[in-house]
MIMAR-195805 format. One record per residue (C-alpha): residue number from 1; residue in one letter; x, y, z. Coordinates in Angstrom, 3 decimals. Example, Ala and Ser with C-alpha at 12.3 -4.5 7.8 and 13.67 -1.06 7.14 Angstrom:
+-----+------+----------+----------+----------+
:  nr : rest :        u :        v :        w :
+-----+------+----------+----------+----------+
:   1 :    A :   12.300 :   -4.500 :    7.800 :
:   2 :    S :   13.670 :   -1.060 :    7.140 :
+-----+------+----------+----------+----------+
END
This chain:
+-----+------+----------+----------+----------+
:  nr : rest :        u :        v :        w :
+-----+------+----------+----------+----------+
:   1 :    X :    0.000 :    0.000 :    0.000 :
:   2 :    X :    1.239 :    3.472 :   -0.840 :
:   3 :    X :    1.729 :    5.816 :    2.100 :
:   4 :    X :   -1.732 :    7.430 :    2.436 :
:   5 :    X :   -0.315 :   10.613 :    3.905 :
:   6 :    X :    1.928 :   11.201 :    0.892 :
:   7 :    X :   -0.934 :   10.409 :   -1.492 :
:   8 :    X :   -3.164 :   12.935 :    0.253 :
:   9 :    X :   -0.437 :   15.559 :    0.441 :
:  10 :    X :    0.241 :   15.340 :   -3.301 :
:  11 :    X :   -3.475 :   15.556 :   -3.979 :
:  12 :    X :   -3.941 :   18.560 :   -1.683 :
:  13 :    X :   -0.989 :   20.463 :   -3.120 :
:  14 :    X :   -2.287 :   19.874 :   -6.652 :
:  15 :    X :   -5.320 :   22.063 :   -5.935 :
:  16 :    X :   -3.082 :   25.130 :   -6.007 :
:  17 :    X :   -2.747 :   24.909 :   -9.784 :
:  18 :    X :   -4.916 :   22.139 :  -11.242 :
:  19 :    X :   -8.048 :   23.122 :  -13.204 :
:  20 :    X :  -10.897 :   24.028 :  -10.857 :
:  21 :    X :  -14.047 :   22.744 :  -12.582 :
:  22 :    X :  -16.954 :   25.157 :  -12.541 :
:  23 :    X :  -19.133 :   22.618 :  -10.730 :
:  24 :    X :  -16.536 :   22.120 :   -7.996 :
:  25 :    X :  -16.111 :   25.870 :   -7.571 :
:  26 :    X :  -19.894 :   26.198 :   -7.278 :
:  27 :    X :  -20.008 :   23.552 :   -4.565 :
:  28 :    X :  -17.169 :   25.290 :   -2.722 :
:  29 :    X :  -19.190 :   28.511 :   -2.853 :
:  30 :    X :  -22.163 :   26.600 :   -1.448 :
:  31 :    X :  -19.984 :   25.393 :    1.425 :
:  32 :    X :  -18.777 :   28.939 :    2.080 :
:  33 :    X :  -22.355 :   30.267 :    2.101 :
:  34 :    X :  -23.441 :   27.527 :    4.466 :
:  35 :    X :  -20.482 :   28.245 :    6.753 :
:  36 :    X :  -21.390 :   31.923 :    7.025 :
:  37 :    X :  -25.002 :   30.927 :    7.700 :
:  38 :    X :  -23.835 :   28.859 :   10.678 :
:  39 :    X :  -21.137 :   31.329 :   11.748 :
:  40 :    X :  -23.067 :   34.576 :   12.018 :
:  41 :    X :  -25.685 :   33.535 :   14.599 :
:  42 :    X :  -22.981 :   31.642 :   16.496 :
:  43 :    X :  -21.094 :   34.910 :   16.956 :
:  44 :    X :  -23.651 :   35.913 :   19.610 :
:  45 :    X :  -23.168 :   32.816 :   21.755 :
:  46 :    X :  -20.585 :   31.460 :   24.164 :
:  47 :    X :  -18.026 :   30.013 :   24.091 :
:  48 :    X :  -16.958 :   32.158 :   21.111 :
:  49 :    X :  -18.062 :   35.383 :   22.817 :
:  50 :    X :  -16.200 :   34.452 :   25.966 :
:  51 :    X :  -13.046 :   33.553 :   24.034 :
:  52 :    X :  -13.131 :   36.746 :   21.991 :
:  53 :    X :  -13.397 :   38.873 :   25.114 :
:  54 :    X :  -10.815 :   36.893 :   27.082 :
:  55 :    X :   -8.268 :   36.867 :   24.254 :
:  56 :    X :   -8.763 :   40.429 :   22.966 :
:  57 :    X :   -5.787 :   41.805 :   24.894 :
:  58 :    X :   -3.384 :   39.290 :   23.338 :
:  59 :    X :   -4.738 :   39.560 :   19.799 :
:  60 :    X :   -1.741 :   41.220 :   18.163 :
:  61 :    X :   -1.447 :   42.580 :   14.601 :
:  62 :    X :   -2.896 :   40.909 :   11.531 :
:  63 :    X :   -5.582 :   41.133 :    8.868 :
:  64 :    X :   -7.674 :   38.029 :    9.582 :
:  65 :    X :  -11.149 :   39.014 :   10.764 :
:  66 :    X :  -12.565 :   37.694 :   14.020 :
:  67 :    X :  -16.272 :   37.845 :   13.159 :
:  68 :    X :  -17.378 :   37.751 :   16.788 :
:  69 :    X :  -16.088 :   41.265 :   17.464 :
:  70 :    X :  -15.301 :   42.378 :   13.903 :
:  71 :    X :  -11.646 :   43.121 :   14.634 :
:  72 :    X :   -8.603 :   42.093 :   12.570 :
:  73 :    X :   -5.836 :   40.012 :   14.054 :
:  74 :    X :   -3.517 :   37.049 :   13.520 :
:  75 :    X :   -4.487 :   34.024 :   11.472 :
:  76 :    X :   -4.672 :   31.599 :   14.406 :
:  77 :    X :   -6.686 :   33.954 :   16.599 :
:  78 :    X :   -9.386 :   34.340 :   13.938 :
:  79 :    X :   -9.308 :   30.663 :   12.997 :
:  80 :    X :   -9.857 :   29.545 :   16.597 :
:  81 :    X :  -12.738 :   31.870 :   17.398 :
:  82 :    X :  -14.524 :   31.777 :   14.042 :
:  83 :    X :  -14.396 :   27.987 :   13.815 :
:  84 :    X :  -15.779 :   27.789 :   17.351 :
:  85 :    X :  -18.618 :   30.190 :   16.556 :
:  86 :    X :  -19.538 :   28.339 :   13.364 :
:  87 :    X :  -20.195 :   25.080 :   15.245 :
:  88 :    X :  -22.256 :   26.578 :   18.074 :
:  89 :    X :  -25.816 :   26.655 :   16.711 :
:  90 :    X :  -25.480 :   23.220 :   15.041 :
:  91 :    X :  -26.309 :   24.352 :   11.502 :
:  92 :    X :  -22.933 :   23.499 :    9.929 :
:  93 :    X :  -22.372 :   21.114 :    7.039 :
:  94 :    X :  -21.804 :   17.348 :    7.158 :
:  95 :    X :  -19.841 :   14.888 :    5.060 :
:  96 :    X :  -22.059 :   11.869 :    5.554 :
:  97 :    X :  -19.575 :    9.103 :    4.761 :
:  98 :    X :  -17.192 :   10.321 :    7.473 :
:  99 :    X :  -19.703 :   11.525 :   10.071 :
: 100 :    X :  -17.892 :   14.857 :   10.032 :
: 101 :    X :  -18.536 :   18.626 :    9.891 :
: 102 :    X :  -15.733 :   19.892 :    7.623 :
: 103 :    X :  -16.849 :   23.489 :    7.175 :
: 104 :    X :  -16.138 :   24.827 :   10.636 :
: 105 :    X :  -12.479 :   23.732 :   10.960 :
: 106 :    X :  -11.545 :   23.921 :    7.270 :
: 107 :    X :  -13.222 :   27.184 :    6.285 :
: 108 :    X :  -12.543 :   28.728 :    9.696 :
: 109 :    X :   -8.816 :   28.239 :    9.129 :
: 110 :    X :   -8.760 :   28.781 :    5.370 :
: 111 :    X :  -10.589 :   32.117 :    5.388 :
: 112 :    X :   -8.334 :   33.432 :    8.150 :
: 113 :    X :   -5.278 :   32.357 :    6.147 :
: 114 :    X :   -6.652 :   33.871 :    2.944 :
: 115 :    X :   -7.342 :   37.192 :    4.662 :
: 116 :    X :   -3.898 :   37.149 :    6.262 :
: 117 :    X :   -2.171 :   36.483 :    2.939 :
: 118 :    X :   -4.336 :   38.759 :    0.787 :
: 119 :    X :   -5.384 :   35.761 :   -1.283 :
: 120 :    X :   -7.995 :   35.763 :   -4.021 :
: 121 :    X :  -11.400 :   34.125 :   -3.754 :
: 122 :    X :  -10.260 :   31.546 :   -6.317 :
: 123 :    X :   -7.330 :   30.635 :   -4.066 :
: 124 :    X :   -9.679 :   30.350 :   -1.090 :
: 125 :    X :  -12.046 :   28.026 :   -2.960 :
: 126 :    X :   -9.120 :   25.828 :   -3.998 :
: 127 :    X :   -7.832 :   25.649 :   -0.438 :
: 128 :    X :  -11.267 :   24.772 :    0.930 :
: 129 :    X :  -11.631 :   22.020 :   -1.665 :
: 130 :    X :   -8.224 :   20.597 :   -0.742 :
: 131 :    X :   -9.000 :   20.715 :    2.969 :
: 132 :    X :  -12.294 :   18.913 :    2.468 :
: 133 :    X :  -10.574 :   16.269 :    0.331 :
: 134 :    X :   -7.895 :   15.449 :    2.894 :
: 135 :    X :  -10.072 :   15.458 :    5.998 :
: 136 :    X :  -13.129 :   13.742 :    4.538 :
: 137 :    X :  -10.999 :   10.905 :    3.196 :
: 138 :    X :   -9.138 :   10.427 :    6.470 :
: 139 :    X :  -12.548 :   10.396 :    8.130 :
: 140 :    X :  -13.760 :    7.665 :    5.778 :
: 141 :    X :  -10.668 :    5.599 :    6.549 :
: 142 :    X :  -11.237 :    5.518 :   10.314 :
: 143 :    X :  -15.033 :    5.464 :   10.501 :
: 144 :    X :  -17.390 :    4.237 :   11.851 :
: 145 :    X :  -15.389 :    2.874 :   14.795 :
: 146 :    X :  -13.590 :    6.195 :   15.320 :
: 147 :    X :  -16.862 :    7.789 :   16.430 :
: 148 :    X :  -17.109 :    5.456 :   19.419 :
: 149 :    X :  -14.797 :    7.660 :   21.460 :
: 150 :    X :  -13.740 :   10.530 :   19.208 :
: 151 :    X :  -15.486 :   13.615 :   17.824 :
: 152 :    X :  -14.564 :   13.499 :   14.162 :
: 153 :    X :  -14.896 :   17.237 :   13.642 :
: 154 :    X :  -12.225 :   17.855 :   16.249 :
: 155 :    X :   -9.912 :   15.083 :   15.100 :
: 156 :    X :   -9.959 :   14.841 :   11.299 :
: 157 :    X :  -10.871 :   18.525 :   11.107 :
: 158 :    X :   -7.292 :   19.256 :   12.160 :
: 159 :    X :   -6.020 :   17.593 :    8.965 :
: 160 :    X :   -8.433 :   19.603 :    6.820 :
: 161 :    X :   -7.367 :   22.883 :    8.378 :
: 162 :    X :   -3.694 :   21.992 :    7.924 :
: 163 :    X :   -4.130 :   21.086 :    4.260 :
: 164 :    X :   -6.193 :   24.180 :    3.449 :
: 165 :    X :   -3.787 :   26.575 :    5.140 :
: 166 :    X :   -0.820 :   24.819 :    3.514 :
: 167 :    X :   -2.355 :   25.492 :    0.098 :
: 168 :    X :   -2.801 :   29.180 :    0.925 :
: 169 :    X :    0.751 :   29.459 :    2.274 :
: 170 :    X :    2.071 :   28.116 :   -1.029 :
: 171 :    X :    3.402 :   24.853 :    0.407 :
: 172 :    X :    4.587 :   22.211 :   -2.034 :
: 173 :    X :    3.634 :   18.555 :   -1.682 :
: 174 :    X :    6.527 :   17.786 :    0.695 :
: 175 :    X :    5.696 :   20.683 :    3.001 :
: 176 :    X :    1.999 :   19.787 :    2.848 :
: 177 :    X :    2.877 :   16.249 :    3.901 :
: 178 :    X :    4.696 :   17.566 :    6.948 :
: 179 :    X :    1.750 :   19.838 :    7.766 :
: 180 :    X :   -0.608 :   16.839 :    7.689 :
: 181 :    X :    1.857 :   14.771 :    9.721 :
: 182 :    X :    2.125 :   17.377 :   12.453 :
: 183 :    X :   -1.631 :   17.852 :   12.448 :
: 184 :    X :   -2.046 :   14.167 :   13.300 :
: 185 :    X :   -0.384 :   14.551 :   16.665 :
: 186 :    X :   -2.390 :   17.719 :   17.441 :
: 187 :    X :   -5.774 :   16.136 :   16.691 :
: 188 :    X :   -8.259 :   15.658 :   19.517 :
: 189 :    X :  -11.854 :   15.863 :   20.668 :
: 190 :    X :  -13.650 :   13.372 :   22.892 :
: 191 :    X :  -17.225 :   12.114 :   22.595 :
: 192 :    X :  -17.799 :   12.602 :   26.321 :
: 193 :    X :  -17.448 :   16.338 :   25.781 :
: 194 :    X :  -20.937 :   16.442 :   24.267 :
: 195 :    X :  -22.534 :   13.516 :   26.042 :
: 196 :    X :  -22.722 :   15.810 :   29.082 :
: 197 :    X :  -23.423 :   19.500 :   29.469 :
: 198 :    X :  -20.653 :   22.000 :   28.724 :
: 199 :    X :  -19.183 :   24.301 :   26.068 :
: 200 :    X :  -16.430 :   21.972 :   24.865 :
: 201 :    X :  -18.058 :   20.691 :   21.672 :
: 202 :    X :  -17.769 :   23.904 :   19.595 :
: 203 :    X :  -14.238 :   24.301 :   20.883 :
: 204 :    X :  -13.293 :   21.089 :   19.061 :
: 205 :    X :  -13.392 :   22.628 :   15.550 :
: 206 :    X :  -11.932 :   25.825 :   16.997 :
: 207 :    X :   -8.944 :   23.896 :   18.259 :
: 208 :    X :   -8.772 :   21.921 :   15.007 :
: 209 :    X :   -8.640 :   25.125 :   12.962 :
: 210 :    X :   -5.988 :   26.641 :   15.197 :
: 211 :    X :   -3.879 :   23.475 :   15.483 :
: 212 :    X :   -4.126 :   22.734 :   11.772 :
: 213 :    X :   -3.077 :   26.288 :   10.961 :
: 214 :    X :   -0.120 :   25.953 :   13.331 :
: 215 :    X :    0.903 :   22.686 :   11.656 :
: 216 :    X :    0.849 :   24.359 :    8.228 :
: 217 :    X :    2.696 :   27.463 :    9.407 :
: 218 :    X :    5.353 :   25.230 :   10.916 :
: 219 :    X :    5.656 :   23.100 :    7.794 :
: 220 :    X :    6.042 :   26.193 :    5.626 :
: 221 :    X :    8.916 :   27.220 :    7.901 :
: 222 :    X :   10.599 :   23.807 :    7.694 :
: 223 :    X :    9.114 :   21.963 :   10.688 :
: 224 :    X :    8.876 :   18.248 :    9.892 :
: 225 :    X :    6.519 :   15.515 :   11.067 :
: 226 :    X :    6.450 :   11.712 :   11.038 :
: 227 :    X :    5.303 :   10.831 :    7.530 :
: 228 :    X :    4.011 :    7.399 :    8.551 :
: 229 :    X :    1.802 :    8.841 :   11.284 :
: 230 :    X :   -1.520 :    8.010 :    9.597 :
: 231 :    X :   -1.008 :    4.309 :    8.922 :
: 232 :    X :    1.871 :    3.356 :   11.212 :
: 233 :    X :    1.407 :    0.652 :   13.882 :
: 234 :    X :    0.936 :    3.239 :   16.637 :
: 235 :    X :   -0.284 :    6.049 :   14.374 :
: 236 :    X :   -3.548 :    7.930 :   14.051 :
: 237 :    X :   -5.702 :    5.156 :   12.578 :
: 238 :    X :   -4.385 :    2.505 :   14.952 :
: 239 :    X :   -4.912 :    4.742 :   17.973 :
: 240 :    X :   -8.388 :    6.003 :   17.119 :
: 241 :    X :  -10.200 :    3.228 :   15.247 :
: 242 :    X :  -10.746 :   -0.497 :   15.550 :
: 243 :    X :   -8.534 :   -1.323 :   12.600 :
: 244 :    X :   -5.560 :    0.291 :   10.923 :
: 245 :    X :   -7.662 :    2.321 :    8.532 :
: 246 :    X :   -9.514 :    1.580 :    5.311 :
: 247 :    X :   -7.050 :    3.531 :    3.203 :
: 248 :    X :   -7.540 :    1.732 :   -0.105 :
: 249 :    X :  -11.278 :    2.362 :    0.001 :
: 250 :    X :  -10.892 :    5.964 :    1.147 :
: 251 :    X :   -8.396 :    6.819 :   -1.598 :
: 252 :    X :   -9.635 :    4.611 :   -4.453 :
: 253 :    X :  -11.617 :    7.345 :   -6.229 :
: 254 :    X :   -9.327 :   10.249 :   -5.407 :
: 255 :    X :   -9.270 :   11.629 :   -8.927 :
: 256 :    X :  -12.930 :   11.055 :   -9.779 :
: 257 :    X :  -14.885 :   11.885 :   -6.622 :
: 258 :    X :  -14.553 :   15.352 :   -5.097 :
: 259 :    X :  -15.862 :   15.291 :   -1.553 :
: 260 :    X :  -17.022 :   18.916 :   -1.428 :
: 261 :    X :  -19.578 :   18.130 :   -4.147 :
: 262 :    X :  -21.328 :   15.632 :   -1.817 :
: 263 :    X :  -22.043 :   17.734 :    1.238 :
: 264 :    X :  -25.086 :   17.588 :    3.484 :
: 265 :    X :  -26.372 :   21.038 :    4.356 :
: 266 :    X :  -28.436 :   20.976 :    7.510 :
: 267 :    X :  -32.167 :   21.619 :    7.350 :
: 268 :    X :  -32.621 :   21.459 :   11.145 :
: 269 :    X :  -30.674 :   23.213 :   13.898 :
: 270 :    X :  -29.746 :   20.170 :   15.963 :
: 271 :    X :  -27.684 :   16.989 :   15.842 :
: 272 :    X :  -27.796 :   15.430 :   12.382 :
: 273 :    X :  -28.422 :   11.973 :   13.827 :
: 274 :    X :  -32.008 :   13.099 :   14.558 :
: 275 :    X :  -32.705 :   14.478 :   11.077 :
: 276 :    X :  -34.221 :   11.423 :    9.422 :
: 277 :    X :  -36.666 :   11.012 :   12.302 :
: 278 :    X :  -37.564 :   14.704 :   12.184 :
: 279 :    X :  -38.194 :   14.523 :    8.446 :
: 280 :    X :  -40.476 :   11.525 :    8.977 :
: 281 :    X :  -42.438 :   13.205 :   11.788 :
: 282 :    X :  -42.796 :   16.394 :    9.759 :
: 283 :    X :  -44.087 :   14.537 :    6.706 :
: 284 :    X :  -46.486 :   12.345 :    8.690 :
: 285 :    X :  -47.901 :   15.387 :   10.435 :
: 286 :    X :  -48.363 :   17.170 :    7.106 :
: 287 :    X :  -50.055 :   14.125 :    5.556 :
: 288 :    X :  -52.379 :   13.278 :    8.431 :
: 289 :    X :  -52.992 :   16.649 :   10.061 :
: 290 :    X :  -52.504 :   15.697 :   13.699 :
: 291 :    X :  -51.204 :   17.994 :   16.440 :
: 292 :    X :  -48.852 :   17.359 :   19.342 :
: 293 :    X :  -51.856 :   16.847 :   21.616 :
: 294 :    X :  -53.120 :   14.036 :   19.385 :
: 295 :    X :  -49.978 :   11.930 :   19.865 :
: 296 :    X :  -50.054 :    8.982 :   22.255 :
: 297 :    X :  -46.668 :    7.442 :   21.410 :
: 298 :    X :  -43.771 :    7.875 :   18.996 :
: 299 :    X :  -41.057 :    5.305 :   18.448 :
: 300 :    X :  -37.870 :    5.947 :   16.489 :
: 301 :    X :  -35.765 :    3.094 :   15.169 :
: 302 :    X :  -32.364 :    4.407 :   14.240 :
: 303 :    X :  -28.711 :    3.592 :   13.671 :
: 304 :    X :  -26.080 :    3.476 :   16.400 :
: 305 :    X :  -25.455 :    7.214 :   16.861 :
: 306 :    X :  -29.171 :    8.012 :   16.937 :
: 307 :    X :  -29.530 :    5.703 :   19.921 :
: 308 :    X :  -26.189 :    6.311 :   21.633 :
: 309 :    X :  -25.926 :   10.074 :   21.206 :
: 310 :    X :  -29.515 :   11.285 :   20.863 :
: 311 :    X :  -31.691 :    9.141 :   23.126 :
: 312 :    X :  -32.024 :   11.796 :   25.829 :
: 313 :    X :  -35.450 :   11.722 :   27.497 :
: 314 :    X :  -34.402 :   14.303 :   30.102 :
: 315 :    X :  -32.781 :   17.616 :   29.182 :
: 316 :    X :  -32.135 :   20.765 :   31.155 :
: 317 :    X :  -29.880 :   22.855 :   28.887 :
: 318 :    X :  -29.788 :   24.077 :   25.309 :
: 319 :    X :  -26.781 :   21.841 :   24.584 :
: 320 :    X :  -28.594 :   18.757 :   25.839 :
: 321 :    X :  -31.761 :   19.679 :   23.936 :
: 322 :    X :  -29.898 :   19.915 :   20.612 :
: 323 :    X :  -28.876 :   16.279 :   21.074 :
: 324 :    X :  -32.210 :   14.956 :   22.316 :
: 325 :    X :  -34.489 :   13.130 :   19.887 :
: 326 :    X :  -37.259 :   13.490 :   22.456 :
: 327 :    X :  -36.928 :   17.263 :   22.711 :
: 328 :    X :  -36.396 :   17.898 :   18.996 :
: 329 :    X :  -39.388 :   15.767 :   17.967 :
: 330 :    X :  -41.476 :   17.656 :   20.513 :
: 331 :    X :  -40.261 :   20.950 :   19.059 :
: 332 :    X :  -41.055 :   19.778 :   15.528 :
: 333 :    X :  -44.635 :   18.884 :   16.507 :
: 334 :    X :  -45.271 :   21.993 :   18.593 :
: 335 :    X :  -43.316 :   24.670 :   16.713 :
: 336 :    X :  -43.392 :   23.264 :   13.188 :
: 337 :    X :  -39.613 :   23.231 :   12.886 :
: 338 :    X :  -36.344 :   22.859 :   14.764 :
: 339 :    X :  -34.645 :   26.167 :   14.215 :
: 340 :    X :  -32.692 :   28.495 :   16.524 :
: 341 :    X :  -35.881 :   29.605 :   18.286 :
: 342 :    X :  -36.562 :   26.022 :   19.376 :
: 343 :    X :  -33.717 :   26.338 :   21.880 :
: 344 :    X :  -34.639 :   29.675 :   23.430 :
: 345 :    X :  -35.168 :   29.684 :   27.214 :
: 346 :    X :  -38.902 :   30.085 :   26.630 :
: 347 :    X :  -39.122 :   26.997 :   24.455 :
: 348 :    X :  -36.798 :   24.938 :   26.619 :
: 349 :    X :  -39.478 :   25.393 :   29.291 :
: 350 :    X :  -42.414 :   25.117 :   26.865 :
: 351 :    X :  -44.926 :   22.763 :   28.538 :
: 352 :    X :  -46.289 :   21.607 :   25.173 :
: 353 :    X :  -42.830 :   20.395 :   24.083 :
: 354 :    X :  -42.187 :   18.874 :   27.487 :
: 355 :    X :  -45.483 :   16.994 :   27.279 :
: 356 :    X :  -44.374 :   15.231 :   24.091 :
: 357 :    X :  -40.972 :   14.101 :   25.363 :
: 358 :    X :  -42.099 :   11.177 :   27.607 :
: 359 :    X :  -44.069 :    9.801 :   24.663 :
: 360 :    X :  -40.945 :    9.390 :   22.490 :
: 361 :    X :  -38.761 :    6.271 :   22.616 :
: 362 :    X :  -35.636 :    5.396 :   20.635 :
: 363 :    X :  -34.123 :    2.007 :   19.834 :
: 364 :    X :  -31.303 :    0.621 :   17.727 :
: 365 :    X :  -32.534 :   -0.887 :   14.460 :
: 366 :    X :  -30.023 :   -3.507 :   13.336 :
: 367 :    X :  -30.929 :   -3.111 :    9.662 :
: 368 :    X :  -30.329 :    0.646 :    9.727 :
: 369 :    X :  -27.179 :    0.214 :   11.790 :
: 370 :    X :  -25.571 :   -1.894 :    9.044 :
: 371 :    X :  -25.878 :    0.962 :    6.554 :
: 372 :    X :  -24.322 :    3.629 :    8.788 :
: 373 :    X :  -22.486 :    5.920 :    8.096 :
: 374 :    X :  -23.175 :    5.812 :    4.346 :
: 375 :    X :  -26.935 :    6.011 :    4.943 :
: 376 :    X :  -28.665 :    7.915 :    7.777 :
: 377 :    X :  -32.169 :    6.494 :    7.895 :
: 378 :    X :  -34.963 :    6.178 :   10.460 :
: 379 :    X :  -38.113 :    4.160 :   11.011 :
: 380 :    X :  -40.798 :    6.164 :   12.802 :
: 381 :    X :  -44.023 :    4.770 :   14.253 :
: 382 :    X :  -46.650 :    7.135 :   15.646 :
: 383 :    X :  -49.698 :    6.055 :   17.624 :
: 384 :    X :  -52.418 :    8.678 :   17.862 :
: 385 :    X :  -54.891 :    9.058 :   20.700 :
: 386 :    X :  -57.735 :    7.988 :   18.403 :
: 387 :    X :  -56.009 :    4.638 :   17.796 :
: 388 :    X :  -54.510 :    5.330 :   14.368 :
: 389 :    X :  -51.101 :    3.784 :   13.744 :
: 390 :    X :  -48.797 :    5.674 :   11.368 :
: 391 :    X :  -45.437 :    4.542 :   10.028 :
: 392 :    X :  -42.755 :    6.031 :    7.819 :
: 393 :    X :  -39.412 :    4.685 :    6.687 :
: 394 :    X :  -37.180 :    7.670 :    6.020 :
: 395 :    X :  -34.275 :    6.430 :    3.870 :
: 396 :    X :  -32.337 :    9.688 :    3.831 :
: 397 :    X :  -32.395 :   13.221 :    5.198 :
: 398 :    X :  -33.419 :   16.439 :    3.496 :
: 399 :    X :  -30.130 :   18.170 :    2.774 :
: 400 :    X :  -28.177 :   14.953 :    2.095 :
: 401 :    X :  -26.494 :   14.592 :   -1.334 :
: 402 :    X :  -29.357 :   12.422 :   -2.558 :
: 403 :    X :  -31.975 :   14.946 :   -1.317 :
: 404 :    X :  -30.007 :   18.204 :   -1.468 :
: 405 :    X :  -30.971 :   21.728 :   -0.589 :
: 406 :    X :  -31.295 :   23.641 :   -3.840 :
: 407 :    X :  -29.362 :   26.868 :   -4.308 :
: 408 :    X :  -32.599 :   28.738 :   -3.577 :
: 409 :    X :  -33.189 :   26.722 :   -0.396 :
: 410 :    X :  -29.611 :   27.287 :    0.703 :
: 411 :    X :  -30.049 :   31.020 :    0.126 :
: 412 :    X :  -33.202 :   31.003 :    2.256 :
: 413 :    X :  -31.363 :   29.180 :    5.025 :
: 414 :    X :  -28.626 :   31.810 :    4.850 :
: 415 :    X :  -31.137 :   34.652 :    5.065 :
: 416 :    X :  -32.962 :   33.062 :    7.994 :
: 417 :    X :  -29.767 :   32.755 :   10.004 :
: 418 :    X :  -27.830 :   35.814 :    8.820 :
: 419 :    X :  -30.451 :   38.572 :    8.771 :
: 420 :    X :  -31.016 :   38.631 :   12.558 :
: 421 :    X :  -27.236 :   38.821 :   13.034 :
: 422 :    X :  -26.196 :   41.428 :   10.447 :
: 423 :    X :  -29.404 :   42.908 :    9.010 :
: 424 :    X :  -31.182 :   42.362 :    5.713 :
: 425 :    X :  -29.105 :   44.705 :    3.545 :
: 426 :    X :  -25.756 :   43.345 :    4.715 :
: 427 :    X :  -27.014 :   39.769 :    4.427 :
: 428 :    X :  -28.147 :   40.245 :    0.827 :
: 429 :    X :  -24.876 :   41.929 :   -0.121 :
: 430 :    X :  -22.806 :   39.142 :    1.439 :
: 431 :    X :  -24.951 :   36.431 :   -0.128 :
: 432 :    X :  -24.666 :   37.957 :   -3.600 :
: 433 :    X :  -20.887 :   38.278 :   -3.295 :
: 434 :    X :  -20.533 :   34.676 :   -2.129 :
: 435 :    X :  -22.617 :   33.346 :   -5.022 :
: 436 :    X :  -21.121 :   35.347 :   -7.874 :
: 437 :    X :  -18.429 :   37.743 :   -6.654 :
: 438 :    X :  -14.682 :   37.587 :   -7.065 :
: 439 :    X :  -13.687 :   39.386 :   -3.864 :
: 440 :    X :  -12.565 :   37.640 :   -0.711 :
: 441 :    X :  -15.117 :   37.974 :    2.118 :
: 442 :    X :  -14.135 :   40.618 :    4.636 :
: 443 :    X :  -15.544 :   42.107 :    7.808 :
: 444 :    X :  -19.306 :   41.873 :    8.362 :
: 445 :    X :  -20.391 :   44.039 :   11.322 :
: 446 :    X :  -22.893 :   42.422 :   13.661 :
: 447 :    X :  -25.990 :   44.284 :   14.782 :
: 448 :    X :  -24.715 :   44.121 :   18.378 :
: 449 :    X :  -21.440 :   43.552 :   20.179 :
: 450 :    X :  -21.816 :   40.217 :   21.981 :
: 451 :    X :  -18.142 :   39.928 :   22.826 :
: 452 :    X :  -18.205 :   43.254 :   24.650 :
: 453 :    X :  -21.355 :   42.224 :   26.519 :
: 454 :    X :  -19.702 :   38.969 :   27.543 :
: 455 :    X :  -16.776 :   40.895 :   29.008 :
: 456 :    X :  -18.934 :   43.158 :   31.169 :
+-----+------+----------+----------+----------+
END
């Protein structure tokens, strides 16, 4: 077997100069739009607000924009805080086959590097594409067993950030290899961090963006890493998955399949492992016209992560609610959707949502489990108070590559999330520039100053 790290490094470095197909560039723009949609509302929430305030005094000079407070600073400062903010409201993208959110660590680091270097938008899109390629394929090689203990966005996201920043720093294939190698030993992020309450989960992509950027900066300066660190006997795959990595499968279609063209863009503001069940509940409610009060019981059959991560019948915090199938199904039935408002303090205490939660059960369906992570399906059974029994098999999720958000739907998602943060005029201007413009995105002032409030 060829060294997978060297294969990936050569592939990543090639994106600096290889032809960028129009379709790939369009998908990279879609990823950038989706990232800003997740970023901008996240700029008003901790832990990004707390970090921005706490680290303001040590910011230093630079031209990378920290979107939480709108101020320029060093590459790593912006990468850390922006990547953290973009994972906070749980609307960021997913690469289904790796169980991974690439946008927050890759774009968080790449945009900061592009702004620092005065790069063009074309260079940014190339770097993003390269970062997605490297990290998504490493994710495929170690999944699904990696997800037993590790948060993929924090671990493989570090590789994506390193590759993207290496492209923007002008690294050749050898330097890119050393950036990826160093990133391997920086990678981290534990599952337990979001099985319990706390702010650690969005810090995972923040750390990945920062650590990946550091790995690339070091490699550009001549810092070397262990080039067998991905597949070696005590390397990344061996340490974090149940086998030594499915490298042949992950790299087999390297020149024909571009990962950024197969992204899932979230249609609900919660954990993606609940999406198929939410889609089924939404469609059954639309077809049969029942209300939350009409429901006697709901049962969700899901794959491993749906049961292990999202079977949470009792929640007390916003973080817990975003990972609770019981809460999110209640919100879908009561509110008609699971958007940012579903996790407001008022709705967390909403008695109508709380009344649904004890009626919802979750179990592992062995048939669905076999297809994970390549397919994220659900089987939903609803018993109504009048005795009717409803069932829906949901084979995929709205927003997945086989049921994608259209460009128009993605634009509406962006407006929904961005307008409250930056205003309608600024949102439309940013959206238009991201779809068709040639200029690198710059500062986007928020309607308020959450970082300053957090420091008071």
